[in-house]
Every structure is written in structure tokens, then in C-alpha cells.
C-alpha positions in Angstrom: 101.2 90.1 64.9 103.4 91.9 67.4 103.3 95.4 65.8 99.8 96.4 64.5 97.2 95.5 67.1 93.5 96.2 66.6 93.3 97.5 70.1 95.1 100.7 69.1 91.9 102.0 67.6 90.4 101.9 71.1 93.5 103.6 72.7 93.6 106.9 70.8 94.2 108.9 74.0 97.5 107.2 74.5 100.5 107.7 72.1 101.7 104.5 70.5 105.4 105.6 70.7 107.0 107.8 73.1 110.1 110.0 73.5 112.2 108.9 76.5 114.4 111.3 78.5 118.2 110.9 78.2 118.9 111.5 81.8 119.2 109.9 85.2 116.3 109.0 87.4 117.1 111.9 89.8 117.3 114.4 86.9 113.8 113.3 85.8 112.3 114.0 89.2 114.1 117.3 89.3 112.6 118.2 86.0 109.2 117.2 87.0 109.4 119.2 90.2 111.1 122.3 88.7 107.8 124.4 88.7 106.1 122.5 91.4 108.5 123.0 94.3 105.9 124.0 96.8 103.9 120.9 96.2 104.2 118.0 98.6 106.6 115.3 97.5 105.8 112.9 100.4 103.9 112.5 103.6 105.3 110.4 106.4 103.2 109.8 109.5 101.3 113.0 108.9 104.3 115.2 108.3 104.6 116.7 104.8 107.8 117.4 102.9 107.7 119.7 99.8 109.7 119.0 96.6 112.0 122.0 97.4 113.0 120.4 100.7 113.1 116.8 99.2 115.5 117.9 96.5 117.7 119.7 99.0 117.8 116.6 101.1 118.9 114.5 98.1 121.7 117.0 97.3 122.9 117.1 100.9 122.9 113.3 101.1 124.7 113.0 97.7 127.5 115.3 99.0 127.8 113.1 102.1 128.2 110.0 100.0 130.9 111.7 98.0 132.7 112.7 101.2 132.4 109.1 102.3 134.3 108.1 99.2 131.5 106.6 97.1 132.5 106.8 93.5 130.7 106.3 90.1 129.5 102.6 89.7 130.0 101.9 93.4 127.1 100.0 95.0 125.2 101.3 98.0 122.8 98.9 99.7 119.5 100.4 100.8 118.0 98.1 103.4 115.0 100.1 104.5 111.2 100.0 104.6 109.1 102.8 103.1 110.6 105.7 105.1 111.8 109.0 103.7 115.4 108.0 104.1 114.9 105.3 101.5 113.7 107.8 98.9 116.4 110.3 99.8 119.2 107.8 99.6 117.9 106.2 96.5 118.0 109.4 94.5 121.2 110.6 96.2 123.0 107.5 95.1 121.6 108.0 91.6 122.7 111.6 91.6 126.3 110.8 92.1 126.3 107.9 89.5 126.4 105.1 92.0 124.2 102.0 91.9 121.5 101.4 94.5 121.1 97.8 95.8 117.6 97.5 97.1 117.0 94.7 99.6 114.3 93.8 102.1 115.1 94.6 105.7 113.4 91.4 106.8 115.6 89.2 104.7 117.5 86.5 106.5 121.2 87.0 107.5 122.3 84.5 104.8 120.3 86.3 102.2 121.8 89.7 103.2 125.3 88.2 103.1 124.6 87.1 99.5 123.3 90.5 98.5 126.2 92.3 100.0 128.9 89.9 98.6 127.4 89.7 95.0 126.9 93.5 94.8 130.3 94.4 96.4 128.6 97.1 98.3 130.7 100.0 99.5 128.1 101.3 102.0 124.9 100.1 103.6 122.0 102.1 105.2 119.5 100.4 107.5 117.2 101.2 110.5 118.5 101.0 114.1 116.1 98.2 114.7 118.0 96.0 112.3 121.5 96.8 113.6 121.9 93.5 115.5 121.4 91.6 112.2 124.3 93.4 110.6 126.4 93.0 113.7 126.0 89.2 113.4 126.8 89.4 109.7 130.0 91.2 110.5 130.8 88.6 113.1 130.5 85.9 110.4 133.4 87.5 108.5 131.4 89.5 105.9 133.0 92.9 105.5 130.3 95.6 105.9 132.0 99.0 105.2 130.3 102.3 106.0 127.2 101.0 107.9 124.9 103.9 108.1 122.2 103.8 110.8 119.1 105.8 110.8 115.9 105.7 112.7 112.2 106.6 112.0 112.6 109.4 114.6 115.3 111.0 112.5 112.7 112.4 110.0 109.9 113.3 112.4 109.0 116.8 113.7 109.4 117.3 117.5 105.9 116.3 118.6 105.9 113.2 116.5 109.3 112.2 117.8 108.0 112.3 121.3 105.1 110.1 120.3 107.5 107.7 118.6 109.8 107.5 121.6 107.1 106.4 123.9 105.6 103.8 121.5 107.5 102.0 118.8 110.9 103.7 119.8 110.9 102.0 123.2 111.1 98.6 121.5 114.4 99.4 119.7 117.5 98.1 121.5 120.1 100.7 122.1 123.1 100.4 119.9 126.5 100.4 121.8 128.4 103.7 121.7 131.4 101.8 120.5 129.6 100.3 117.5 131.4 100.8 114.2 128.5 102.7 112.5 127.8 106.0 110.8 124.8 107.9 112.2 122.3 109.7 109.9 121.5 112.1 112.7 124.4 114.2 114.0 123.0 114.0 117.6 123.4 110.2 117.8 127.2 109.9 118.0 130.5 111.3 117.0 130.7 109.6 113.6 127.9 110.8 111.4 127.0 111.0 107.7 126.6 114.8 107.3 130.1 116.0 108.2 131.6 119.4 107.7 133.6 117.9 104.8 130.3 116.9 103.1 128.9 120.4 103.6 131.9 121.8 101.7 131.6 119.6 98.6 131.1 122.1 95.7 127.7 121.8 93.9 129.5 121.3 90.6 130.9 117.9 92.0 127.7 116.6 93.3 125.8 115.8 90.1 127.9 113.4 88.0 127.0 113.1 84.4 125.4 109.8 83.5 123.7 108.4 80.5 120.2 106.9 80.3 121.7 103.4 79.6 124.0 103.5 82.5 123.4 101.0 85.3 121.4 102.6 88.2 119.7 100.0 90.4 119.8 96.4 91.5 116.6 94.4 92.4 116.3 90.7 93.1 114.2 88.0 91.7 113.9 84.2 91.6 113.8 84.6 87.8 112.8 81.6 85.7 114.8 79.0 87.8 113.9 79.9 91.4 117.4 80.9 92.3 118.1 84.4 93.6 119.4 86.7 90.9 120.5 90.3 91.0 118.7 92.2 88.2 120.7 95.2 86.9 118.5 98.0 85.7 119.3 101.3 84.0 118.1 104.9 84.3 116.3 104.4 81.1 114.5 101.3 82.4 112.9 103.3 85.2 112.4 106.5 83.3 110.8 104.7 80.4 108.4 102.9 82.8 107.4 106.2 84.4 106.9 107.8 80.9 104.8 104.8 79.8 102.6 104.7 82.9 102.0 108.5 82.8 101.1 108.3 79.1 98.8 105.4 79.5 96.9 107.2 82.2 95.9 110.6 80.8 93.7 111.3 83.8 96.8 111.7 86.0 97.5 115.3 87.2 100.5 116.7 89.2 99.7 117.2 92.9 97.6 114.1 93.1 98.5 111.4 95.7 99.3 107.7 95.9 99.4 105.4 98.8 102.9 104.0 98.7 102.7 100.8 100.6 104.4 98.4 98.1 108.0 98.0 99.4 110.8 99.8 97.6 112.9 96.7 97.4 110.3 95.4 94.8 109.9 96.7 91.3 106.2 97.4 91.8 106.7 99.6 94.8 109.9 101.3 93.6 109.0 101.6 89.9 105.3 102.5 90.2 104.5 103.8 93.7 107.7 105.7 94.1 109.6 106.7 90.9 106.6 107.0 88.5 104.7 109.0 91.2 107.6 111.4 91.7 108.2 111.8 88.0 104.5 112.8 87.7 105.0 115.3 90.6 102.7 113.3 92.9 102.6 113.2 96.6 103.8 109.8 98.0 102.1 108.8 101.2 104.9 106.6 102.7 103.7 103.7 104.7 106.4 101.5 106.2 104.2 99.0 108.0 100.5 98.2 107.8 97.8 95.6 108.4 94.6 95.4 106.4 92.7 97.1 109.2 95.2 100.0 109.4 95.1 100.2 105.6 91.4 100.9 105.8 92.3 103.8 108.2 94.9 105.1 105.8 92.3 105.2 103.0 89.9 107.0 105.2 92.5 109.5 106.5 94.5 110.4 103.3 91.9 109.8 100.6 94.5 109.0 98.0 93.9 109.3 94.3 95.7 106.1 93.4 96.5 102.8 95.1 98.8 100.0 93.9 98.1 96.7 95.7 98.5 92.8 95.5 95.5 90.5 95.3 96.1 89.1 98.8 95.5 92.6 100.2 92.3 93.0 98.2 91.1 89.7 99.6 92.0 90.8 103.2 90.2 94.1 102.8 87.0 92.3 101.7 87.0 90.7 105.2 87.0 94.0 107.0 83.5 95.4 107.7 84.8 99.0 108.1 85.9 98.9 104.5 82.3 98.9 103.4 81.7 102.3 105.1 84.6 104.1 103.2 84.0 106.9 100.8 86.4 106.0 97.9 85.1 108.6 95.5 88.7 110.0 95.7 90.1 107.0 93.8 91.0 107.5 90.1 93.1 104.4 89.8 93.3 101.0 91.5 96.1 98.9 90.2 96.7 95.2 91.0 100.0 93.4 90.3 102.6 91.1 91.8 100.4 88.0 91.4 97.5 86.9 89.3 94.1 88.3 90.2 91.2 85.9 89.9 88.1 86.9 88.1 86.0 86.2 91.2 88.2 88.4 93.4 88.1 91.2 90.9 84.4 91.0 90.7 83.9 91.1 94.5 86.3 93.9 95.0 84.8 96.0 92.1 81.5 95.5 94.0 83.0 96.9 97.2 84.5 99.9 95.2 81.1 100.7 93.7 79.4 100.4 97.1 82.0 102.9 98.4 81.1 105.5 95.7 84.2 104.8 93.6 83.8 105.3 89.9 86.7 103.1 88.7 87.4 99.4 88.9 90.5 97.3 89.5 93.0 97.4 86.7 95.3 94.4 86.5 98.8 94.6 85.1 101.5 92.1 84.3 105.3 92.3 84.2 108.5 90.9 85.5 111.3 92.4 87.6 113.4 91.9 84.5 111.6 94.9 83.0 111.2 96.7 86.4 107.6 95.8 86.9 104.5 96.2 84.7 104.8 96.2 81.0 101.2 95.3 80.3 98.2 97.1 81.8 94.4 96.9 81.5 93.3 100.1 79.7 91.5 102.7 81.8 88.3 102.4 79.6 88.3 98.8 78.5 88.3 95.4 80.2 88.3 91.8 79.2 87.7 89.2 81.9 90.8 87.2 82.7 93.1 89.5 80.8 96.1 91.4 82.2 95.6 94.1 79.6 97.5 95.4 76.6 101.2 96.2 76.3 102.3 99.6 77.3 103.5 102.0 74.6 106.7 100.6 72.9 106.5 97.3 74.7 106.4 94.4 72.2 104.7 91.1 73.3 105.0 87.8 71.5 103.5 84.5 72.5 106.0 81.9 71.4 105.4 78.2 70.9 107.1 76.0 73.4 109.7 73.7 72.1 112.2 71.3 73.7 115.7 72.7 74.0 117.1 70.6 71.2 114.5 71.9 68.8 115.3 75.6 69.4 116.8 77.0 66.2 119.4 79.8 66.3 122.0 81.3 64.0 125.0 83.5 64.4 124.7 86.8 62.6 127.5 89.4 62.8 128.9 87.5 65.8 125.6 87.6 67.7 123.3 84.6 68.3 119.8 85.2 66.9 117.0 82.9 67.9 114.3 82.0 65.3 111.1 81.5 67.3 107.6 80.5 66.1 104.8 82.7 67.3 101.6 81.1 68.5 98.4 81.9 66.8 95.8 84.1 68.5 94.2 82.1 71.3 97.0 79.6 71.3 99.1 79.1 74.6 102.9 79.7 74.6 105.6 81.5 76.4 105.3 85.2 77.0 108.2 87.1 75.5 108.5 90.9 75.7 110.8 93.6 74.5 111.1 97.3 75.0 112.9 100.1 76.7 112.3 98.7 80.3 114.2 95.4 79.6 117.0 94.9 82.1 120.7 95.2 81.3 121.2 91.6 82.6 121.7 89.5 85.7 124.6 90.5 87.9 127.6 88.1 87.5 125.4 85.4 85.7 126.2 85.6 82.0 124.7 82.2 81.2 121.5 83.0 83.0 121.4 86.4 81.2 122.0 84.7 77.8 119.2 82.2 78.5 116.7 84.9 79.5 117.6 87.7 77.1 117.4 86.5 73.5 117.6 88.5 70.2 115.0 87.5 67.7 115.1 87.7 64.0 113.2 91.1 64.1 116.3 92.6 65.7 114.7 93.1 69.2 116.1 91.6 72.4 113.3 89.8 74.3 112.9 88.6 77.9 111.8 85.0 77.8 109.6 85.2 80.9 109.1 81.5 81.6 105.3 82.4 81.9 102.6 80.8 80.0 100.1 83.1 78.2 97.8 83.8 75.4 97.0 86.8 73.2 93.7 87.4 71.6 92.9 89.1 68.3 92.5 92.5 69.9 96.0 92.2 71.4 94.8 91.6 75.0 97.2 89.3 76.9 96.1 86.6 79.3 98.6 85.3 81.8 98.2 81.6 82.6 101.0 80.8 85.1 104.6 80.0 85.4 105.7 77.3 82.8 107.8 75.5 85.5 104.8 75.4 87.8 102.8 73.3 85.3 101.8 69.9 86.6 102.1 66.9 84.2 99.7 64.1 85.2 99.1 61.0 83.0 100.5 63.0 80.1 98.1 65.8 80.5 99.2 69.4 81.3 97.5 70.8 84.4 97.7 74.5 85.3 97.4 75.1 89.1 96.3 78.7 88.7 93.1 77.6 86.8 92.2 75.1 89.5 92.9 77.8 92.1 90.5 80.2 90.3 87.8 77.6 90.4 88.3 76.9 94.1 88.5 80.5 95.0 85.1 81.1 93.3 83.4 78.8 95.8 81.5 80.7 98.5 83.4 78.8 101.3 86.9 79.5 100.1 89.1 82.5 101.0 92.2 81.5 99.2 93.7 78.4 97.7 97.0 77.0 96.4 97.5 73.9 94.2 100.7 71.9 93.8 101.9 68.8 92.1 102.9 65.8 94.1 105.2 63.0 92.8 103.3 59.9 91.9 104.9 56.6 90.6 102.1 55.9 88.1 100.9 59.4 87.0 104.3 61.2 87.4 102.4 63.9 89.4 99.1 64.1 91.1 97.2 67.3 92.1 96.8 68.4 95.7 94.9 71.6 96.8 95.4 73.6 100.0 92.5 75.7 101.1 92.0 78.6 103.5 88.3 78.9 104.3 86.4 82.1 104.8 85.8 83.3 108.4 82.9 81.4 110.0 83.4 78.3 107.8 84.7 75.4 109.9 86.8 72.7 108.3 84.8 69.4 108.0 84.2 66.4 105.7 81.0 68.1 104.7 82.8 71.2 103.5 85.5 69.1 101.8 82.9 67.1 99.9 81.2 70.3 98.8 84.5 71.5 97.4 85.1 68.2 95.6 81.7 68.4 94.1 82.3 72.0 92.9 85.6 70.8 91.4 84.0 67.9 89.6 81.6 70.3 87.9 84.3 72.6 86.7 87.5 70.5 86.3 88.4 67.7 84.0 88.8 64.4 85.6 92.5 64.1 85.0 93.1 67.5 86.7 91.0 66.7 89.8 92.8 67.2 93.2 93.2 63.9 94.9 93.2 65.6 98.3 92.1 69.0 99.7 93.9 70.1 102.8 92.5 72.8 105.0 94.9 75.4 106.4 94.4 78.3 108.8 96.7 80.3 106.6 98.8 79.9 103.5 102.5 80.8 103.4 103.4 84.1 101.7 106.4 85.6 100.1 107.8 88.9 101.2 105.6 90.7 98.6 102.4 88.9 99.5 102.3 86.1 96.9 101.3 82.6 98.0 104.5 80.8 98.4 103.6 77.5 96.7 107.2 76.4 96.8 107.0 76.4 100.6 104.1 74.0 100.4 106.0 71.8 97.9 109.0 71.7 100.3 106.7 70.8 103.2 105.1 68.0 101.3 108.4 66.7 100.0 109.8 66.6 103.6 106.7 64.7 104.8 107.1 62.2 102.0 110.7 61.7 102.8 110.0 61.2 106.5 107.2 58.7 105.7 109.6 56.8 103.4 112.0 56.6 106.3 109.4 55.1 108.5 108.4 52.6 106.0 112.0 51.5 105.5 
């Protein structure tokens, strides 16, 4: 069931099995750019950088890190938005055999403390506008060695620097001259990254020989339990992803462009919009900050060939009238990931694309950070409603029947635990398990969590047990249902919030919805829906009754929401997903406060 899929007959343009390069991420980009050095590697605020200049910047920064004392397997934290320094530092760290620790610059101080301590970072790079956050972290007792400070203006040509200084640059607080920092730009202060010692590092010492399986990057995820975990990924993981994506999209050509808006602290942004793009000799259009309205402007200005987005952005773009006037005939690929894409949203955005002269439709993918990002993708020439596509080459998917922990059967073979799972039949729901060359090395410093997530099956492969509920049909198309732990159990029935959300989102009044389970003494849990209405629709009893009537037609009685609460907005995670846990916590706090009042 997991090897010979009927869909392969439809997918002849894509090799079923691929050869993966035995090299580092940096070496793969160098190989891709070897005869394309005059092409543009990235564009930042209208300023182009060629591959020859980009590779030179990587080598110079790698030498500076060596001069700073960074050794193989040391960790360097990169706390940057999508600016050129993030790309340069990411590959420089990789070039010298160190490990990049990718974190969001808008993370809280406590989160950053955790990231720094758990990774034992030897150096950190961040923007000047985030300096005060790191100053406070240092005051709290956390050791932050080698704090490298850079600025957006450091990578701008003279005229753009002037424009930046009189706009966004004016908002950045000046860092004290006595601050214990290392400056990216030599003009900023006495202590800077690109010292004379760095310039004298021999070229033979800059590139350190590393294997494909060596650890290379750390990303973070809530994983299957909701607690933050550092996910250790190898060179092979990223290079395999790039090889798979390029093979699965034979229309891709060197020199094309991608709008790189997905953040580089996230697998979707780093793995697809950055590394895969550069491995394909693309031009990355780096966007550190945007709104849906400015995104429309970016599409109009740059006319990219590919965009990678999350569903919430697609929804936001549909609300902007200017989007309907775009000429999107330039687009050859529109990829949606990071969260589930409802059938209604896909249909509406596909209509917009068609209106804008685009010849392609939205292609949804599925994956987890435990395998960098996407491991399953809608084929470029086939689509099944509700499906997240088919596994990428060499990725093996199983839908495994759910069993209580005491019924999970395992044996020890040659000193290793082997789990004997029962695969679900086609069309039957179960846990999505996946194996292949992009599967992580493990969770940092969490062996029990790693052993729980990575399990060797009787077929000899190590699978990620995703904690996601899904289905596979007879053609091998995968259907994501939702997180298993998010399942609501009411009166003994299983209720899946994502299905109710899809039904609510399909109503003409609804912009977006989120469904959670509320504790109930009789039913165990009861269903509550939060709804953000479309512009122009005012919350009222009449609207609420219309939504209840819509639900009654489409939802089983046991799964009906007992309440629909209107919200002006819904909380989001840092990557744009609806943060249902925030709503759960808010409701729990309200219930606790109400219980206190009643007492």
C-alpha cells in the first residue's frame, strides 16, 4: 500500500526515485550557481545581488566566523527577518561546519532565553532594532557571547540608505557606544565582524568538509505535544527537499524568481522559498515585512514566477480590490502550506487567479517541521478536492490505525525497538506517518520525545508519527483532517474542528472561523465556534441564527456548536495560523473566573 501507488501512472514526468547530493547546503548552492554567476541571487528593496557577489559574501562571512572562534558543530543563532544578512549568515555558518539556530526576532525574551540556552549558542546575529531585547536578556543572567549587530542599511546602496535613514531608520534607537556588541558594518564601531584577521584566513581553511548526514540547522516546533522543541536537521534533509521539489516541478527554470516572504525561521520559508530556490538558481525577492496591501504591490512590481503562501494571506488578498486588477500571467506556481486550505478558499482564490490571467491554480502541500516542511504536494497537472496531494519522490506515507498506548505492539530486533503497526484501509482515517530522506535527526536534548515521534517499523524505515489525522485514497492522494490532539470528544462521538470550520468558512457571511472544545460535565466536551465576519457584515442575532441554520444543514446534531461568538479578529501564530490554543486558554480563564465568582 505504501510503495506501488496507482498515481505514478499519472506522474511520468517526475522520477519516482532520486539521487541526492552528498554535500552541504552551501556546496549545493555553489554547484547550482557555478555557471550562472551573473544571474541574480536575490533582490532586496530593489537592489540586486548576483550569485558571484553572494558567494563572495558567504565566503567572507565564513572567514569572519572562523576568526571569531566558531568551530565545527558550534551553534550560531540567526535572529533576523528576511534580509540578505540572514541568507549570507545561514550559508556561512554551514560552510564552516557549524549549526544555524533559526529563531523569530519577534519571539519573547523568555522564548529567546530558551533558544539560546538549549542550543548553547556561541554567537548571535540580530538587527539593531532588537538590541534592547538582547540587552535585557543579558541583564537576566543569560550569557550571550559574540552578539553581532547588523542593520537593514548595511546592505543598501547609497541612495537607498539615505531613504532608509529618513524613514524606518529614524525609528531605531541608537545603541550605546559602550555596548558589548560586534558590528557587521566596519563603520559602526571599533569592534566589528570583518577584521583584518578574518581577511587573512586562508581559503583552504574556510570550507570545512562535512557529510550530508551531519547536523546543519535547528528549527523549532510545538511538535505533537505543544511544548517547544528544537528540531535538528541535516544537510541531507534540506538538500533532499530541494531535489524533490525541483524534480516534482519540471516547469522550473534557472533564473526565475520567487517572492520570499515566508520567514526563514520556519521550514516553509527556509526550505522552499530560500534553499530550494537558490539550489535551483532562482532569484529570491526578499521581503522582511509586508501587509496584504503591500503584498499586492510586490506582485505588481516584481511579477514573480512563484509564490509560497499561507491560507490566511490568500484570504486577506481576496479582500483587497486592487488585487483583482493584477496581471498574474507571470505566475507558474502558487503553493499553499503552513495550515489547512479549505475547499471554499481554494475555489475563491483560483477564481481570482483566473480573473488575473493566471494559468495555474493553488497547489496545497502538507508536511511537518520534523521533515523540514512539505513532503506531500498536489501535482502540477492533477487535483482532487480536499487533498493535500501525493508524496514527493522517495517519501513514504502510511495511514496507521489509532490504538491506545497499551495496545501498541513492539519487539526488539538487534537491539533496536521495532513497532508493528496496522495500516488503515483506503478511505479509512488514521495517523499520518511518513518516512524518507527529509526526516529529522531528532529533537535536541529530548531523547524520550524523539523516541516517541521517530519509530522504526517492520519494513525497516524510520517514520515520523505526525500526530495528524488523515486518509489516503486508492490513487495515493492524501487528505489531512486535523491534529489528533485537537479532536473533540462529545457524548462519545469524535468531532473534528477543521471540518466544522470548513463548513462555517463556506458561508457567505464568514471570513474565517475557529472551533474549540469546551469542558462539559455531561458531554465531556461541547463545541464552540469563533467567527470573524466578512467586511460589511455586522454581528447580530439574525446573522448568528443564519449561521446556526447553515450548520444544522451540514453538521451532525452531536457536532453542532452550542455557541457562536463573533470576533473582530482571530489570534494568529507567528506564521499566520489561527492560534486555537489561545482561544482555549482564554475560555479556560473565563471559566475559572466564573467558578470563583460562583464560589
